[in-house]
The first five atom37 places (N, CA, C, CB, O) and aatype in JSON, in Angstrom:
{
  "aatype": [12, 16, 16, 6, 10, 16, 19, 10, 16, 10, 0, 0, 10, 10, 5, 19, 10, 5, 13, 7, 0, 18, 15, 13, 16, 0, 2, 5, 5, 19, 15, 1, 1, 16, 0, 10, 7, 14, 1, 3, 6, 14, 19, 16, 10, 16, 7, 11, 0, 7, 1, 13, 11, 1, 0, 12, 6, 2, 8, 13, 6, 7, 10, 9, 10, 13, 16, 19, 0, 4, 10, 19, 19, 16, 10, 7, 0, 5, 15, 16, 16, 16, 16, 5, 16, 4, 0, 17, 9, 18, 10, 0, 0, 1, 9, 0, 18, 19, 14, 0, 18, 0, 10, 7, 10, 15, 14, 17, 1, 15, 19, 9, 17, 13, 9, 7, 10, 10, 0, 16, 16, 15, 12, 10, 9, 0, 0, 10, 9],
  "atom_mask": [
    [1, 1, 1, 1, 1],
    [1, 1, 1, 1, 1],
    [1, 1, 1, 1, 1],
    [1, 1, 1, 1, 1],
    [1, 1, 1, 1, 1],
    [1, 1, 1, 1, 1],
    [1, 1, 1, 1, 1],
    [1, 1, 1, 1, 1],
    [1, 1, 1, 1, 1],
    [1, 1, 1, 1, 1],
    [1, 1, 1, 1, 1],
    [1, 1, 1, 1, 1],
    [1, 1, 1, 1, 1],
    [1, 1, 1, 1, 1],
    [1, 1, 1, 1, 1],
    [1, 1, 1, 1, 1],
    [1, 1, 1, 1, 1],
    [1, 1, 1, 1, 1],
    [1, 1, 1, 1, 1],
    [1, 1, 1, 0, 1],
    [1, 1, 1, 1, 1],
    [1, 1, 1, 1, 1],
    [1, 1, 1, 1, 1],
    [1, 1, 1, 1, 1],
    [1, 1, 1, 1, 1],
    [1, 1, 1, 1, 1],
    [1, 1, 1, 1, 1],
    [1, 1, 1, 1, 1],
    [1, 1, 1, 1, 1],
    [1, 1, 1, 1, 1],
    [1, 1, 1, 1, 1],
    [1, 1, 1, 1, 1],
    [1, 1, 1, 1, 1],
    [1, 1, 1, 1, 1],
    [1, 1, 1, 1, 1],
    [1, 1, 1, 1, 1],
    [1, 1, 1, 0, 1],
    [1, 1, 1, 1, 1],
    [1, 1, 1, 1, 1],
    [1, 1, 1, 1, 1],
    [1, 1, 1, 1, 1],
    [1, 1, 1, 1, 1],
    [1, 1, 1, 1, 1],
    [1, 1, 1, 1, 1],
    [1, 1, 1, 1, 1],
    [1, 1, 1, 1, 1],
    [1, 1, 1, 0, 1],
    [1, 1, 1, 1, 1],
    [1, 1, 1, 1, 1],
    [1, 1, 1, 0, 1],
    [1, 1, 1, 1, 1],
    [1, 1, 1, 1, 1],
    [1, 1, 1, 1, 1],
    [1, 1, 1, 1, 1],
    [1, 1, 1, 1, 1],
    [1, 1, 1, 1, 1],
    [1, 1, 1, 1, 1],
    [1, 1, 1, 1, 1],
    [1, 1, 1, 1, 1],
    [1, 1, 1, 1, 1],
    [1, 1, 1, 1, 1],
    [1, 1, 1, 0, 1],
    [1, 1, 1, 1, 1],
    [1, 1, 1, 1, 1],
    [1, 1, 1, 1, 1],
    [1, 1, 1, 1, 1],
    [1, 1, 1, 1, 1],
    [1, 1, 1, 1, 1],
    [1, 1, 1, 1, 1],
    [1, 1, 1, 1, 1],
    [1, 1, 1, 1, 1],
    [1, 1, 1, 1, 1],
    [1, 1, 1, 1, 1],
    [1, 1, 1, 1, 1],
    [1, 1, 1, 1, 1],
    [1, 1, 1, 0, 1],
    [1, 1, 1, 1, 1],
    [1, 1, 1, 1, 1],
    [1, 1, 1, 1, 1],
    [1, 1, 1, 1, 1],
    [1, 1, 1, 1, 1],
    [1, 1, 1, 1, 1],
    [1, 1, 1, 1, 1],
    [1, 1, 1, 1, 1],
    [1, 1, 1, 1, 1],
    [1, 1, 1, 1, 1],
    [1, 1, 1, 1, 1],
    [1, 1, 1, 1, 1],
    [1, 1, 1, 1, 1],
    [1, 1, 1, 1, 1],
    [1, 1, 1, 1, 1],
    [1, 1, 1, 1, 1],
    [1, 1, 1, 1, 1],
    [1, 1, 1, 1, 1],
    [1, 1, 1, 1, 1],
    [1, 1, 1, 1, 1],
    [1, 1, 1, 1, 1],
    [1, 1, 1, 1, 1],
    [1, 1, 1, 1, 1],
    [1, 1, 1, 1, 1],
    [1, 1, 1, 1, 1],
    [1, 1, 1, 1, 1],
    [1, 1, 1, 1, 1],
    [1, 1, 1, 0, 1],
    [1, 1, 1, 1, 1],
    [1, 1, 1, 1, 1],
    [1, 1, 1, 1, 1],
    [1, 1, 1, 1, 1],
    [1, 1, 1, 1, 1],
    [1, 1, 1, 1, 1],
    [1, 1, 1, 1, 1],
    [1, 1, 1, 1, 1],
    [1, 1, 1, 1, 1],
    [1, 1, 1, 1, 1],
    [1, 1, 1, 1, 1],
    [1, 1, 1, 0, 1],
    [1, 1, 1, 1, 1],
    [1, 1, 1, 1, 1],
    [1, 1, 1, 1, 1],
    [1, 1, 1, 1, 1],
    [1, 1, 1, 1, 1],
    [1, 1, 1, 1, 1],
    [1, 1, 1, 1, 1],
    [1, 1, 1, 1, 1],
    [1, 1, 1, 1, 1],
    [1, 1, 1, 1, 1],
    [1, 1, 1, 1, 1],
    [1, 1, 1, 1, 1],
    [1, 1, 1, 1, 1]
  ],
  "atom_positions": [
    [[11.07, -17.39, -8.79], [9.95, -16.54, -8.4], [9.7, -15.55, -9.54], [10.25, -15.8, -7.05], [10.64, -14.99, -10.12]],
    [[8.43, -15.35, -9.85], [8.1, -14.4, -10.91], [8.38, -12.97, -10.45], [6.62, -14.55, -11.33], [8.48, -12.69, -9.26]],
    [[8.51, -12.1, -11.42], [8.69, -10.68, -11.12], [7.53, -10.17, -10.28], [8.82, -9.85, -12.42], [7.72, -9.4, -9.34]],
    [[6.32, -10.6, -10.62], [5.14, -10.14, -9.89], [5.21, -10.53, -8.42], [3.87, -10.71, -10.53], [4.84, -9.73, -7.55]],
    [[5.67, -11.75, -8.13], [5.8, -12.16, -6.73], [6.92, -11.41, -6.02], [6.05, -13.67, -6.64], [6.82, -11.12, -4.83]],
    [[7.98, -11.1, -6.74], [9.05, -10.29, -6.16], [8.52, -8.91, -5.78], [10.23, -10.15, -7.15], [8.8, -8.41, -4.69]],
    [[7.75, -8.31, -6.68], [7.19, -6.99, -6.4], [6.18, -7.08, -5.26], [6.51, -6.4, -7.67], [6.09, -6.17, -4.44]],
    [[5.42, -8.16, -5.2], [4.48, -8.36, -4.09], [5.22, -8.41, -2.76], [3.66, -9.65, -4.29], [4.77, -7.84, -1.76]],
    [[6.35, -9.09, -2.74], [7.17, -9.15, -1.53], [7.66, -7.76, -1.14], [8.36, -10.1, -1.72], [7.65, -7.4, 0.03]],
    [[8.1, -7.0, -2.12], [8.56, -5.63, -1.85], [7.4, -4.76, -1.35], [9.18, -5.01, -3.12], [7.59, -3.91, -0.48]],
    [[6.22, -4.97, -1.9], [5.04, -4.22, -1.45], [4.7, -4.57, 0.0], [3.82, -4.5, -2.37], [4.29, -3.71, 0.77]],
    [[4.88, -5.83, 0.37], [4.65, -6.24, 1.76], [5.68, -5.58, 2.68], [4.72, -7.77, 1.89], [5.34, -5.16, 3.79]],
    [[6.92, -5.49, 2.23], [7.94, -4.81, 3.03], [7.64, -3.32, 3.15], [9.34, -5.02, 2.41], [7.9, -2.71, 4.18]],
    [[7.09, -2.73, 2.09], [6.65, -1.34, 2.17], [5.58, -1.19, 3.25], [6.11, -0.86, 0.8], [5.55, -0.19, 3.97]],
    [[4.7, -2.17, 3.35], [3.66, -2.13, 4.38], [4.28, -2.12, 5.77], [2.7, -3.33, 4.23], [3.8, -1.42, 6.67]],
    [[5.34, -2.89, 5.96], [6.04, -2.9, 7.25], [6.63, -1.52, 7.53], [7.16, -3.98, 7.25], [6.53, -1.02, 8.65]],
    [[7.24, -0.91, 6.52], [7.79, 0.44, 6.7], [6.69, 1.45, 7.02], [8.55, 0.88, 5.43], [6.88, 2.34, 7.85]],
    [[5.55, 1.3, 6.38], [4.44, 2.2, 6.66], [3.95, 2.03, 8.1], [3.28, 1.96, 5.69], [3.62, 3.0, 8.77]],
    [[3.92, 0.8, 8.57], [3.53, 0.56, 9.95], [4.52, 1.23, 10.9], [3.45, -0.96, 10.24], [4.12, 1.79, 11.92]],
    [[5.8, 1.17, 10.56], [6.81, 1.83, 11.38], [6.61, 3.34, 11.42], [0.0, 0.0, 0.0], [6.7, 3.95, 12.49]],
    [[6.34, 3.94, 10.27], [6.12, 5.39, 10.21], [4.88, 5.77, 11.0], [5.98, 5.87, 8.75], [4.87, 6.77, 11.73]],
    [[3.83, 4.97, 10.86], [2.6, 5.23, 11.61], [2.85, 5.1, 13.11], [1.49, 4.25, 11.17], [2.46, 5.97, 13.89]],
    [[3.51, 4.03, 13.52], [3.77, 3.8, 14.95], [4.61, 4.92, 15.54], [4.46, 2.46, 15.16], [4.32, 5.41, 16.64]],
    [[5.65, 5.31, 14.83], [6.54, 6.36, 15.33], [5.78, 7.67, 15.53], [7.71, 6.58, 14.35], [5.89, 8.29, 16.59]],
    [[5.02, 8.07, 14.53], [4.3, 9.35, 14.65], [3.15, 9.26, 15.64], [3.78, 9.78, 13.28], [2.86, 10.23, 16.34]],
    [[2.49, 8.11, 15.71], [1.38, 7.95, 16.66], [1.89, 8.0, 18.1], [0.64, 6.63, 16.41], [1.26, 8.6, 18.96]],
    [[3.03, 7.37, 18.35], [3.57, 7.35, 19.71], [4.01, 8.73, 20.17], [4.75, 6.4, 19.78], [4.18, 8.95, 21.37]],
    [[4.2, 9.65, 19.26], [4.52, 11.02, 19.64], [3.28, 11.77, 20.12], [5.17, 11.76, 18.48], [3.39, 12.81, 20.77]],
    [[2.1, 11.26, 19.78], [0.85, 11.93, 20.15], [0.16, 11.34, 21.37], [-0.09, 11.9, 18.99], [-0.64, 12.02, 22.01]],
    [[0.46, 10.11, 21.69], [-0.23, 9.46, 22.81], [0.75, 9.18, 23.94], [-0.91, 8.16, 22.35], [1.96, 9.14, 23.73]],
    [[0.21, 8.98, 25.12], [1.06, 8.66, 26.27], [1.6, 7.24, 26.14], [0.28, 8.83, 27.59], [1.08, 6.43, 25.38]],
    [[2.63, 6.96, 26.89], [3.21, 5.61, 26.89], [2.16, 4.61, 27.37], [4.48, 5.54, 27.8], [2.05, 3.51, 26.84]],
    [[1.39, 5.02, 28.37], [0.35, 4.13, 28.9], [-0.67, 3.78, 27.81], [-0.37, 4.8, 30.1], [-1.07, 2.62, 27.67]],
    [[-1.07, 4.77, 27.04], [-2.01, 4.53, 25.95], [-1.39, 3.63, 24.88], [-2.47, 5.86, 25.33], [-2.03, 2.71, 24.38]],
    [[-0.14, 3.92, 24.53], [0.54, 3.14, 23.49], [0.69, 1.67, 23.89], [1.91, 3.73, 23.2], [0.57, 0.79, 23.04]],
    [[0.94, 1.41, 25.16], [1.16, 0.04, 25.62], [-0.11, -0.61, 26.14], [2.22, 0.03, 26.7], [-0.11, -1.8, 26.46]],
    [[-1.19, 0.15, 26.23], [-2.44, -0.35, 26.79], [-3.25, -1.19, 25.81], [0.0, 0.0, 0.0], [-2.83, -1.4, 24.67]],
    [[-4.42, -1.67, 26.27], [-5.25, -2.56, 25.46], [-6.02, -1.86, 24.35], [-6.22, -3.28, 26.35], [-6.64, -2.52, 23.51]],
    [[-6.01, -0.54, 24.33], [-6.69, 0.25, 23.31], [-8.19, -0.04, 23.24], [-6.07, -0.01, 21.95], [-8.78, -0.14, 22.16]],
    [[-8.79, -0.18, 24.42], [-10.23, -0.39, 24.47], [-11.0, 0.81, 23.95], [-10.68, -0.71, 25.9], [-12.06, 0.67, 23.34]],
    [[-10.46, 1.98, 24.19], [-11.06, 3.22, 23.7], [-10.27, 3.7, 22.49], [-11.11, 4.31, 24.82], [-9.05, 3.83, 22.57]],
    [[-10.94, 3.98, 21.38], [-10.2, 4.45, 20.19], [-9.55, 5.81, 20.45], [-11.14, 4.53, 18.98], [-10.11, 6.67, 21.13]],
    [[-8.38, 5.99, 19.88], [-7.64, 7.24, 19.99], [-7.68, 7.92, 18.63], [-6.16, 7.0, 20.47], [-7.4, 7.3, 17.61]],
    [[-8.04, 9.18, 18.62], [-8.06, 9.94, 17.37], [-6.7, 10.58, 17.16], [-9.18, 11.01, 17.39], [-6.24, 11.38, 17.98]],
    [[-6.06, 10.22, 16.07], [-4.76, 10.78, 15.74], [-4.95, 11.92, 14.75], [-3.81, 9.69, 15.15], [-5.84, 11.88, 13.9]],
    [[-4.13, 12.94, 14.87], [-4.23, 14.09, 13.99], [-2.94, 14.27, 13.21], [-4.55, 15.36, 14.8], [-1.93, 13.63, 13.48]],
    [[-3.0, 15.15, 12.23], [-1.8, 15.5, 11.46], [-1.19, 14.3, 10.76], [0.0, 0.0, 0.0], [-1.89, 13.43, 10.25]],
    [[0.13, 14.28, 10.74], [0.84, 13.22, 10.01], [0.56, 11.84, 10.56], [2.33, 13.48, 10.04], [0.49, 10.87, 9.8]],
    [[0.4, 11.72, 11.87], [0.12, 10.4, 12.45], [-1.19, 9.85, 11.89], [0.05, 10.48, 14.0], [-1.26, 8.68, 11.51]],
    [[-2.21, 10.67, 11.84], [-3.48, 10.25, 11.28], [-3.37, 9.93, 9.8], [0.0, 0.0, 0.0], [-3.98, 8.98, 9.31]],
    [[-2.59, 10.73, 9.1], [-2.42, 10.49, 7.66], [-1.62, 9.21, 7.4], [-1.72, 11.69, 6.99], [-1.96, 8.44, 6.5]],
    [[-0.56, 8.98, 8.19], [0.2, 7.74, 8.03], [-0.68, 6.52, 8.31], [1.43, 7.73, 8.98], [-0.58, 5.5, 7.64]],
    [[-1.55, 6.64, 9.31], [-2.45, 5.53, 9.62], [-3.39, 5.27, 8.45], [-3.27, 5.84, 10.9], [-3.56, 4.12, 8.03]],
    [[-3.99, 6.32, 7.91], [-4.92, 6.14, 6.79], [-4.2, 5.64, 5.54], [-5.63, 7.47, 6.48], [-4.76, 4.83, 4.79]],
    [[-2.99, 6.1, 5.3], [-2.22, 5.61, 4.15], [-1.9, 4.13, 4.31], [-0.9, 6.42, 3.98], [-1.97, 3.37, 3.34]],
    [[-1.57, 3.72, 5.54], [-1.28, 2.31, 5.8], [-2.54, 1.47, 5.59], [-0.74, 2.13, 7.24], [-2.48, 0.41, 4.96]],
    [[-3.66, 1.93, 6.12], [-4.92, 1.2, 5.93], [-5.3, 1.12, 4.46], [-6.05, 1.86, 6.74], [-5.81, 0.1, 4.0]],
    [[-5.06, 2.19, 3.72], [-5.35, 2.2, 2.3], [-4.48, 1.18, 1.57], [-5.14, 3.6, 1.71], [-4.95, 0.5, 0.65]],
    [[-3.23, 1.07, 1.98], [-2.35, 0.09, 1.34], [-2.8, -1.33, 1.64], [-0.9, 0.29, 1.8], [-2.7, -2.2, 0.78]],
    [[-3.29, -1.58, 2.86], [-3.84, -2.91, 3.15], [-4.94, -3.25, 2.15], [-4.38, -2.98, 4.6], [-4.98, -4.37, 1.63]],
    [[-5.81, -2.3, 1.89], [-6.91, -2.54, 0.96], [-6.4, -2.78, -0.46], [-7.88, -1.35, 0.97], [-6.85, -3.7, -1.14]],
    [[-5.46, -1.96, -0.91], [-4.9, -2.13, -2.24], [-4.07, -3.39, -2.38], [0.0, 0.0, 0.0], [-4.03, -4.02, -3.44]],
    [[-3.41, -3.75, -1.29], [-2.53, -4.93, -1.3], [-3.33, -6.21, -1.5], [-1.73, -5.0, 0.0], [-2.84, -7.17, -2.09]],
    [[-4.56, -6.24, -1.0], [-5.4, -7.42, -1.19], [-5.63, -7.66, -2.68], [-6.76, -7.25, -0.45], [-5.43, -8.78, -3.16]],
    [[-6.06, -6.65, -3.39], [-6.33, -6.79, -4.82], [-5.04, -7.06, -5.61], [-7.02, -5.53, -5.36], [-5.04, -7.86, -6.54]],
    [[-3.96, -6.4, -5.22], [-2.68, -6.63, -5.9], [-2.2, -8.07, -5.67], [-1.62, -5.63, -5.41], [-1.64, -8.68, -6.58]],
    [[-2.42, -8.59, -4.48], [-2.05, -9.98, -4.19], [-2.83, -10.93, -5.09], [-2.31, -10.32, -2.72], [-2.27, -11.87, -5.65]],
    [[-4.13, -10.69, -5.23], [-4.95, -11.51, -6.13], [-4.39, -11.45, -7.54], [-6.43, -11.04, -6.11], [-4.24, -12.48, -8.2]],
    [[-4.07, -10.25, -8.02], [-3.54, -10.1, -9.37], [-2.23, -10.87, -9.53], [-3.31, -8.61, -9.7], [-2.03, -11.56, -10.54]],
    [[-1.34, -10.76, -8.56], [-0.05, -11.47, -8.64], [-0.25, -12.98, -8.64], [0.85, -11.07, -7.47], [0.42, -13.7, -9.38]],
    [[-1.16, -13.47, -7.81], [-1.41, -14.91, -7.76], [-2.06, -15.42, -9.04], [-2.29, -15.25, -6.56], [-1.7, -16.48, -9.54]],
    [[-3.02, -14.67, -9.57], [-3.67, -15.07, -10.82], [-2.65, -15.13, -11.95], [-4.81, -14.09, -11.18], [-2.62, -16.1, -12.71]],
    [[-1.82, -14.11, -12.05], [-0.81, -14.06, -13.1], [0.2, -15.2, -12.93], [-0.08, -12.7, -13.1], [0.56, -15.87, -13.9]],
    [[0.66, -15.41, -11.71], [1.68, -16.43, -11.46], [1.13, -17.84, -11.6], [2.27, -16.25, -10.07], [1.7, -18.66, -12.32]],
    [[0.03, -18.13, -10.92], [-0.53, -19.49, -10.98], [-1.11, -19.82, -12.34], [-1.6, -19.65, -9.91], [-1.16, -20.99, -12.74]],
    [[-1.56, -18.81, -13.05], [-2.08, -19.02, -14.4], [-1.0, -18.99, -15.47], [0.0, 0.0, 0.0], [-1.3, -19.07, -16.66]],
    [[0.26, -18.87, -15.04], [1.4, -18.81, -15.96], [1.18, -17.74, -17.03], [1.63, -20.19, -16.63], [1.43, -17.97, -18.21]],
    [[0.71, -16.58, -16.6], [0.41, -15.48, -17.52], [1.35, -14.29, -17.37], [-1.0, -15.01, -17.31], [1.04, -13.19, -17.82]],
    [[2.5, -14.51, -16.73], [3.46, -13.42, -16.54], [4.03, -12.98, -17.89], [4.59, -13.86, -15.58], [4.57, -13.79, -18.65]],
    [[3.89, -11.69, -18.16], [4.4, -11.11, -19.4], [5.12, -9.81, -19.06], [3.25, -10.87, -20.43], [5.12, -9.36, -17.92]],
    [[5.72, -9.23, -20.06], [6.34, -7.92, -19.86], [5.29, -6.9, -19.39], [7.01, -7.43, -21.17], [5.59, -6.04, -18.57]],
    [[4.09, -7.02, -19.9], [3.01, -6.1, -19.5], [2.67, -6.26, -18.02], [1.76, -6.34, -20.35], [2.59, -5.27, -17.3]],
    [[2.46, -7.5, -17.57], [2.08, -7.7, -16.16], [3.24, -7.34, -15.24], [1.66, -9.16, -15.93], [3.02, -6.84, -14.13]],
    [[4.46, -7.59, -15.68], [5.62, -7.23, -14.87], [5.75, -5.72, -14.74], [6.91, -7.82, -15.48], [6.02, -5.19, -13.66]],
    [[5.54, -5.02, -15.85], [5.59, -3.56, -15.82], [4.49, -3.0, -14.94], [5.46, -2.98, -17.25], [4.71, -2.07, -14.16]],
    [[3.3, -3.57, -15.04], [2.18, -3.12, -14.2], [2.49, -3.33, -12.72], [0.89, -3.87, -14.57], [2.15, -2.49, -11.89]],
    [[3.14, -4.44, -12.39], [3.5, -4.69, -10.99], [4.46, -3.61, -10.48], [4.14, -6.09, -10.84], [4.28, -3.1, -9.38]],
    [[5.46, -3.27, -11.28], [6.41, -2.23, -10.88], [5.72, -0.87, -10.77], [7.57, -2.15, -11.88], [6.04, -0.07, -9.89]],
    [[4.78, -0.61, -11.68], [4.03, 0.66, -11.62], [3.22, 0.71, -10.32], [3.1, 0.81, -12.85], [3.17, 1.75, -9.66]],
    [[2.58, -0.41, -9.97], [1.83, -0.46, -8.71], [2.74, -0.11, -7.54], [1.2, -1.86, -8.5], [2.39, 0.72, -6.7]],
    [[3.9, -0.75, -7.47], [4.81, -0.5, -6.35], [5.28, 0.95, -6.34], [6.02, -1.44, -6.43], [5.32, 1.57, -5.28]],
    [[5.63, 1.48, -7.49], [6.07, 2.88, -7.56], [4.95, 3.82, -7.09], [6.5, 3.25, -9.0], [5.2, 4.79, -6.38]],
    [[3.73, 3.51, -7.49], [2.59, 4.34, -7.07], [2.4, 4.26, -5.57], [1.31, 3.9, -7.79], [2.13, 5.27, -4.92]],
    [[2.53, 3.06, -5.0], [2.34, 2.91, -3.56], [3.45, 3.62, -2.78], [2.31, 1.42, -3.18], [3.2, 4.19, -1.72]],
    [[4.66, 3.58, -3.31], [5.77, 4.3, -2.66], [5.5, 5.8, -2.71], [7.13, 3.96, -3.34], [5.7, 6.5, -1.71]],
    [[5.07, 6.3, -3.86], [4.78, 7.73, -4.0], [3.57, 8.15, -3.18], [4.55, 8.08, -5.47], [3.48, 9.3, -2.74]],
    [[2.64, 7.24, -2.97], [1.4, 7.54, -2.25], [1.66, 7.92, -0.79], [0.46, 6.35, -2.31], [0.99, 8.79, -0.24]],
    [[2.63, 7.27, -0.16], [2.89, 7.5, 1.26], [3.24, 8.97, 1.54], [4.02, 6.6, 1.76], [2.55, 9.6, 2.35]],
    [[4.27, 9.53, 0.91], [4.54, 10.94, 1.19], [3.44, 11.87, 0.67], [5.87, 11.34, 0.58], [3.18, 12.91, 1.26]],
    [[2.8, 11.49, -0.44], [1.71, 12.33, -0.96], [0.58, 12.43, 0.05], [1.18, 11.77, -2.3], [0.0, 13.5, 0.25]],
    [[0.27, 11.33, 0.69], [-0.78, 11.33, 1.71], [-0.3, 12.04, 2.97], [-1.23, 9.89, 2.04], [-1.02, 12.86, 3.54]],
    [[0.91, 11.71, 3.41], [1.45, 12.3, 4.65], [1.54, 13.81, 4.56], [2.83, 11.72, 4.96], [1.33, 14.52, 5.55]],
    [[1.85, 14.31, 3.37], [1.99, 15.76, 3.18], [0.68, 16.43, 2.76], [3.06, 16.05, 2.15], [0.63, 17.65, 2.58]],
    [[-0.36, 15.63, 2.6], [-1.66, 16.18, 2.21], [-1.69, 16.76, 0.82], [0.0, 0.0, 0.0], [-2.36, 17.77, 0.57]],
    [[-0.97, 16.13, -0.11], [-0.9, 16.63, -1.48], [-2.16, 16.24, -2.27], [0.36, 16.09, -2.19], [-2.26, 15.13, -2.8]],
    [[-3.08, 17.16, -2.31], [-4.32, 16.92, -3.02], [-4.32, 17.77, -4.29], [-5.56, 17.24, -2.13], [-3.96, 18.94, -4.22]],
    [[-4.69, 17.26, -5.42], [-5.33, 15.99, -5.72], [-4.33, 14.88, -6.09], [-6.3, 16.17, -6.84], [-4.75, 13.79, -6.48]],
    [[-3.04, 15.14, -5.97], [-2.02, 14.18, -6.42], [-2.13, 12.85, -5.72], [-0.64, 14.75, -6.2], [-1.89, 11.8, -6.33]],
    [[-2.49, 12.87, -4.45], [-2.65, 11.63, -3.71], [-3.66, 10.74, -4.42], [-3.1, 11.91, -2.26], [-3.43, 9.54, -4.57]],
    [[-4.78, 11.3, -4.85], [-5.81, 10.52, -5.54], [-5.35, 10.06, -6.92], [-7.08, 11.35, -5.68], [-5.68, 8.95, -7.34]],
    [[-4.61, 10.89, -7.61], [-4.08, 10.51, -8.93], [-3.12, 9.33, -8.78], [-3.36, 11.72, -9.6], [-3.18, 8.37, -9.54]],
    [[-2.24, 9.42, -7.8], [-1.27, 8.34, -7.55], [-2.01, 7.05, -7.18], [-0.28, 8.73, -6.43], [-1.66, 5.98, -7.67]],
    [[-3.01, 7.16, -6.33], [-3.81, 6.0, -5.94], [-4.44, 5.35, -7.17], [-4.9, 6.4, -4.92], [-4.42, 4.13, -7.32]],
    [[-4.99, 6.18, -8.05], [-5.65, 5.66, -9.25], [-4.67, 4.95, -10.17], [-6.34, 6.8, -10.0], [-5.02, 3.94, -10.78]],
    [[-3.46, 5.46, -10.27], [-2.43, 4.81, -11.1], [-2.17, 3.4, -10.58], [-1.12, 5.64, -11.11], [-2.06, 2.45, -11.36]],
    [[-2.05, 3.26, -9.26], [-1.85, 1.93, -8.67], [-3.02, 1.0, -8.94], [0.0, 0.0, 0.0], [-2.82, -0.17, -9.26]],
    [[-4.23, 1.52, -8.8], [-5.42, 0.71, -9.07], [-5.49, 0.31, -10.54], [-6.7, 1.47, -8.68], [-5.82, -0.83, -10.86]],
    [[-5.17, 1.23, -11.43], [-5.18, 0.94, -12.86], [-4.14, -0.13, -13.21], [-4.91, 2.23, -13.66], [-4.41, -1.0, -14.03]],
    [[-2.98, -0.06, -12.6], [-1.93, -1.07, -12.85], [-2.4, -2.45, -12.39], [-0.62, -0.68, -12.12], [-2.2, -3.44, -13.1]],
    [[-3.02, -2.51, -11.22], [-3.52, -3.79, -10.71], [-4.63, -4.34, -11.6], [-4.03, -3.63, -9.27], [-4.64, -5.52, -11.93]],
    [[-5.55, -3.49, -11.97], [-6.66, -3.9, -12.84], [-6.13, -4.38, -14.19], [-7.65, -2.74, -13.04], [-6.64, -5.35, -14.76]],
    [[-5.13, -3.72, -14.7], [-4.52, -4.12, -15.98], [-3.89, -5.5, -15.88], [-3.46, -3.1, -16.42], [-3.96, -6.28, -16.83]],
    [[-3.29, -5.8, -14.74], [-2.72, -7.14, -14.54], [-3.82, -8.2, -14.61], [-1.98, -7.23, -13.19], [-3.65, -9.24, -15.24]],
    [[-4.93, -7.94, -13.95], [-6.04, -8.9, -13.94], [-6.6, -9.1, -15.35], [-7.15, -8.43, -12.99], [-6.86, -10.23, -15.76]],
    [[-6.78, -8.01, -16.06], [-7.3, -8.11, -17.43], [-6.31, -8.84, -18.33], [-7.61, -6.71, -18.0], [-6.71, -9.67, -19.15]],
    [[-5.02, -8.53, -18.19], [-4.0, -9.19, -19.01], [-3.98, -10.69, -18.76], [-2.61, -8.59, -18.72], [-3.71, -11.47, -19.67]],
    [[-4.25, -11.1, -17.54], [-4.26, -12.53, -17.22], [-5.43, -13.25, -17.9], [-4.34, -12.74, -15.71], [-5.36, -14.45, -18.16]],
    [[-6.48, -12.51, -18.18], [-7.65, -13.12, -18.82], [-7.56, -13.16, -20.34], [-8.89, -12.36, -18.43], [-8.26, -13.94, -20.99]],
    [[-6.7, -12.34, -20.9], [-6.61, -12.25, -22.37], [-5.74, -13.36, -22.92], [-6.05, -10.89, -22.79], [-5.55, -13.45, -24.14]]
  ]
}
């Protein structure tokens, strides 16, 4: 398995951890009935629960593009030290993004997000060169 696919797997596991953090904090704000119910009516979460939810949703969006980058690099046999480093930078940025978002660290949250996007974009460009 390429380094990029290994990092992609770790990023997916990070997504599972984010879901756990979101679920734990959300369940502290809603009743058991709401948590176990069909969720026909949307529930507005506040504070850390809302931030964990938004951070998780943001990672879903970033993970799509990162997955494309990893597949392009791997299937195109374009894995290099550069693409491997970019993959690790993406993962480090995503790990740092969770507490930055949960704690409301502005503008650092946006800076960290941009670093992850830049790393992913660099992987795609490196695969084309």
